[in-house]
C-alpha positions in Angstrom: 0.0 -0.1 0.2 1.4 3.6 -1.0 1.7 6.4 1.4 0.8 9.8 -0.2 0.9 13.2 1.6 -1.6 15.5 0.3 -1.1 19.4 0.6 -4.4 21.4 0.2 -3.6 25.1 -0.9 -7.0 26.1 -2.3 -10.1 24.2 -2.1 -11.9 26.1 -4.7 -15.2 24.4 -4.0 -13.9 20.8 -4.3 -14.3 19.9 -0.8 -11.1 17.9 -0.5 -11.2 17.1 3.1 -15.0 16.0 2.7 -13.5 13.7 -0.1 -10.9 12.5 2.0 -13.2 11.9 4.9 -15.7 9.9 2.7 -13.0 7.8 1.0 -10.8 7.0 3.6 -11.3 5.2 6.8 -9.7 6.5 9.8 -6.9 3.9 9.3 -5.8 5.1 5.7 -5.9 8.9 6.7 -4.1 11.0 9.5 -4.4 14.8 9.5 -1.0 16.5 9.8 -2.4 20.1 9.8 -5.1 21.9 8.3 -3.3 21.7 4.9 -1.6 18.4 5.2 -3.0 14.9 5.3 -1.1 11.5 5.2 -3.5 8.6 3.0 -2.8 5.1 2.6 -4.3 3.9 -0.7 -3.5 1.3 -3.4 -4.3 3.9 -6.2 -2.0 5.6 -8.5 -0.7 9.2 -7.6 -3.0 10.3 -10.6 -6.0 8.6 -9.2 -5.8 10.0 -5.9 -5.6 13.4 -7.4 -8.5 12.7 -9.3 -11.1 11.3 -6.7 -9.9 14.5 -4.4 -10.3 17.0 -7.0 -7.0 18.2 -8.0 -7.4 16.8 -11.5 -10.6 17.3 -13.1 -12.0 16.1 -16.5 -11.1 18.2 -19.6 -14.9 19.2 -20.0 -15.4 20.3 -16.4 -16.6 24.0 -15.7 -15.4 24.0 -12.2 -11.6 25.1 -11.2 -10.0 22.2 -9.4 -8.5 22.4 -6.2 -5.0 23.4 -5.9 -2.4 21.6 -4.1 -0.5 18.3 -4.4 -0.5 14.7 -4.0 2.8 13.2 -3.3 3.9 9.9 -3.2 6.4 9.4 -0.6 9.0 6.9 -0.4 11.3 7.7 2.5 10.1 10.0 5.5 12.2 11.3 8.7 11.8 13.6 11.3 10.2 14.3 14.9 6.7 14.4 14.9 3.8 13.1 17.3 3.9 9.4 18.3 0.2 9.1 16.6 1.3 10.1 13.6 4.4 7.7 13.6 2.0 4.6 14.7 -0.3 5.5 11.8 2.4 5.6 9.2 4.0 2.1 10.4 1.0 0.6 10.5 -0.2 -1.0 7.6 
């Protein structure tokens, strides 16, 4: 299962946080801050970006959310114990 960092700069009406809540159970998401989330998914990076509203169909009349979906390979640092428990639990 891949781990992604999701950065939300501007929601633009896409309800990114609502989509994260609807698509991912608690064991597959972690709110790092208001703008950053951790996500676990078997999907590809572009698929996660599409389902969260960062990439919309070409014929969409609405603006996409502005932000990033980053597939991570290695992460290191000092952060809350609950984050590391979530991160290490597959």
